[in-house]
N, C-alpha and C positions, 0 to 999 in steps of 0.2 A: 832687374833693377826696386831701391830699394825706396822707399820715403819715409817722410819725416813724422815722428813716433806724438800721439795724445796721449799725454800723461793716463796712467792708469785702464785704456781699455787691456779687458785679456782677449780670449781666443773665442770666447762663446759666448754672442747677448740675445737677448732678445731687441730684436730690432723692428723701429716705425720707418716707412714709405713716406718722403713728403713727392710736392708735385714734378719736381724738378729728376726725383733720381736718384736723391742722395740718401743715403739711412742714415737714420736718429737715435739714441734710445729713447725708448717711451718709460712710463711710469715705475719706477724700483718694487720689487717683489717683497712681503714682510716673509720673514725666513723663519720657519718653525725653530726654537728655538731647544734642540734636543740635547740629554746629557749622556750618552753614550760613551763609560768609560770601560778600555780593557778589564775584564774578569767581570761583567756584567755581564748576565745572558737574557737575551731578548725574549720575550714572550716568555720566560723561564727555564729556557730549550738551549736555546744557541746562545755557546758563553764568548763572549769578543775575546782574540786573539788579538786581532792587530785591525786597524784602519786601512783600507785598502786607497783609497780614493773616494773622489765622489760624482758622483753621475749626472746624467741627464735632468736627474728628479729628485735624487737622496743621495745622501751617501750609501757607501758600502760595505762591509767587515768581512772580516774571513775568521770564523767562526768555528765554532765547532760541535754538534750536533750527540747534544750531552744521551739522546732516544737510544742513535744510531749508530754514537762513539766512529762519527765522520766528518770530514773534513767541509762545509760549503760558504759559500756567500750569500753574505743577507743585505740585500738593499732599505735603506729605509727609508720612506720619505723625510723629506726635511720640509717642504714648501704645503701649504693646505693646500693655494693654488696652480698648483702639478697635479693635484688628484686624478684629471682626468687623464695627462701622460702617462699617470700610474697603473690608470687600469689598461688602457690602452696597448701596454707594455707587459702589463698579464694574461689578456686577451689571445695576442700574439704570440706569446711563446706558447704559451695553453694548446692555443690549436697545430704546433709544427712539434713533431717528432724525426727529427734531423739530425746524423754526425754532425753536422757545418753551421748547426745551428743552439748556441747556449743550453741547454736545456731548465727547462721551472721547475724544480720538486715539490713545491706547497706557497700556499703566503698566508695571511695572517695579521691581525692588530696585535700589537705590544702596548702592552698595559691599557688594551679596551677601547684604543683610539689613534695610535699610530699604524697606518698599515705597511706592511713591509712584505719583500719576497721571496724567497728561499734557492737559492740560482745552483750546476751546483759552483765547483771552484777549481779553476785554472791557472793551478802554478804555475804556467812558464809565462802566469804574467800578462799583458796586452803587446801588441806587436808595435806600439808606441815606444815600449821599454827596452821593445829586442832591436830595433831599430836604431833608438840612442844609444846604443851599446855597439851594434855593429857601422854605423854613421852611411854605408853606401853596403845595399845586396849584392850579390850576383845576380843577375838578368833573368837565368834561370828557375832561382831560386823565389824570388820578387813575383813572377808568373805565375808558382805553382801556391803560391800565398792568393793571390786571386784568386785563381782558380776554387779552392776549395770556397771562398768567401761568398762568390758566386756561386756556386754548387748552397749553396744555406739560401743564401737569398731568393731562388727559385723554385726552393722546398716552403719557404715560408711564402710565396704569391702577394708578398706587400709591394712596395713602394719603400724603402726605410728613412732617406732624407736625410739622414744622419750619418755617414757612412765617413770613418775617420782610422785613424791608425789606435789611437783610446777604444774603439769599439767594437777590433777586431782583438778577439782575446785567442790565445795559446797553452796548450796542453799539451804536456811531455809526455810518453807513457811511464808507467809505475816504475819503476827503479829507477830510472834515467834524475840523472839534477840538471843535466844544460836542455838546451831546447837546438835541437836538429835536426831541418827539414833535409826531406828524399823525397824529387818528385817522383812520386806516384803512392806514395809509400807510406798509409795512415794506420796501419799498424803495429810497426816498432817505431815511428818517426815523432816529429811531432803536425798534431794539427791545428787545423783554424777552427775558431766557432764566431758567425755574428753575434755579436751583444746589443742591447739599447733600441729596443723596440716603440722607444716614448714617443719617436713622433711620426712611426710609420702609418700609412693610411691605406686604405685598399686600394688596386687600381683603378684609375677615373673617380676614385668617390673626391664628394666635393665638401661635404660637412666639417667644418675646422673650426666650429665655436666650443667643442673643449678641448680643445689643446692652445690655443693661438689670438688673442681678440684683432676685432678685425682690425684692419692693416696692417699689418704686424706680421711677422715669419721668425722662422727659430733656426738657425743652425752655428753650422761651424764657420766660418767665412772661408777662411784657407782651399777649404772646400767643396763651397755650395758652386752651381749651378749658374748663372747666367739670368734662365727662368725664374730659379729659385729667389735671387737675390731681386728679382721682381716681384714676387708673388707668392702667393701663401696654396695658393690653390692651380696655377699648368705647372704640372709636375706629373710629372709620371716615371718609370722604370726608368728611363735615359736618364732621369736625375740624379740617378745611381753607379749610371755606366760614368758620370761626368764626375764625379766624386771618385771610381773609383780609378779612370783615368790620371786626376792628383797624385791619390796611394802611389798610384807604379811610376811615376815621376820621383816622385820624392823618395820612392823603396832605391830605387837604379842611380842616379844623380845626387843625392843627397839631400835635395830640397826640393820643394816645393816648382809647379811651373810657376806660378804668382806670390810674389813676394815681398811683401812693403812692412812697413811697421805700425800701421796702426788697419783695422778692419775694413774704413772705409772707403781707403785707394785700393786692400783686396779687392772689395766688389767691388769696386769701380774698374779694374781691371778687367773683371773676369766676363764684366758686362760691355768694354768696349773692345769693337772690330778692329780697333789702331793698334790692344797690344795682343801681343803673342806669346804664348807660353813658353819660356826658358825651361831647357830640356837638360841642355851640359850635356857631358859624353856619356850617348846611350846608343845602342846596338843601333844598326839601321831599322830592324824589325818592331825592336823597342819602342821605338819611339814612329813607326807607321802605325801598331796599334793608341799609342800615348792621344798622338794626333785627331784619327779617327776619334775615340773616347774625348776631344778635349775641343770638340768643331763646336761655334759658338750656338748655333742652330742646334735642337734636338736632332731636327730630320738628315741631318746627314752625321750622329752619329752609328754606333751602331744599330740594325735593328733587332736583334732580337739580344736576348744574357746568355744564351748559348752561341751564338755568332762569335759573341766577343771569347765568351772561354773556349769553344775553339783555336784561337787562334794563339791563346796564353796560352792554352795546351803544347802547341806545337813549340813554340819556345822554351819551359818547359821540359820537352824532350818527353810527354807520356798520351797514351790516349787517349783522345776526345771520351768523352762519359754517355753513352751509346743511351738517348735521348727515347720517351713513348712518342714519338709525334703520330699526325696526321695518316702518317701510312698504316703504324705500325695497327692504331684502333681501324683502320679500314680493314685490315687482313685480317684480326677478333671479329670483325663484324659477319661477314663476308665468313668465316668458316665456324661460324656460329647458326646464319640462315641455312650453311649446308645442310649441317648436325639436324638443326630443327625439320628441312627437309625431307629428308634419308628416312628419318624417325615418323613424320607422317604418311611416308610413300607404305612404308611395311605398317602402321596403323592399318590405313585405307587398305592393302592387299591383306592383309590378314583376315581384315571385317568381311572383302568382298569373300572370300575361302568359304567362311562360314555361312551362306547364303547359298554357293553355286551346289549344283543334287550331287549327287556321291555319282564318283568315275567320270564326271567332267578333267 
């Protein structure tokens, strides 16, 4: 179901909430007017080859690191008021080193005043670009893409809050010229990495002052959960699970579960119990997974990332990743206690023998 457009409304806005639950744009933000052009070297080291696009808090450039003679992506802060978001992104990425999380190489200030992040360059582009070319993906391929994203999210141990195809980047193997996914293969096939942690927060975290104004929320409406539409605070990993469900439906069916011509209607559809997600032609197993992800109530969604990953892995035809659950750690603890007990017993008996009379 599509509804009338409001002219000039883009896909990602800073929104305020009225007393009746309708989302309205709030104060405009002054944008930093940088003049970075092709051929210019950011911080005298990263020569701009081309502009890749604009992220949540800055513009991203494909650059060549003149010192290492390597291709990198450099994200430059455009908006001074987004400095907190920029720092948050750097802090999250610095804390994790994982195959499925975009790697932060370094950071600095261009001309001593404009912050930038140096990131690994993803030559496969974004999932959005891949979806635009393919239109609809085979269910097993879509499931494998999300399995990789979930593994990155689990490693990051944070609530992302802005998951969308634009923030899932693709790395292709060296020597390859095209994106090809083979479920279970991360050595010779394309790899998915989660990017843009500018809105991320620790699970259970409540401090929003560095990122958003009071009574305001940020996100991309097409992929926002009902609770995220209503509040900046009442979000958890289940908010990300909802977004993954939206992405899954869009990959397999070709359209997102809630589609309208303006952000107001999209967000209202997410929140309304009367609006059901449109899933088009999807296999029964995939539809069941998506339906669980897209439950309006967080309590009815998947209980963990691992549970969702396991169901998706089954669709993709790959073995679930072995985790280090509670049973594993209890086994290690028991093993350690046995070793310590044996060492203590040996020491005690050895000490006793020193005091026994000869011939005893």
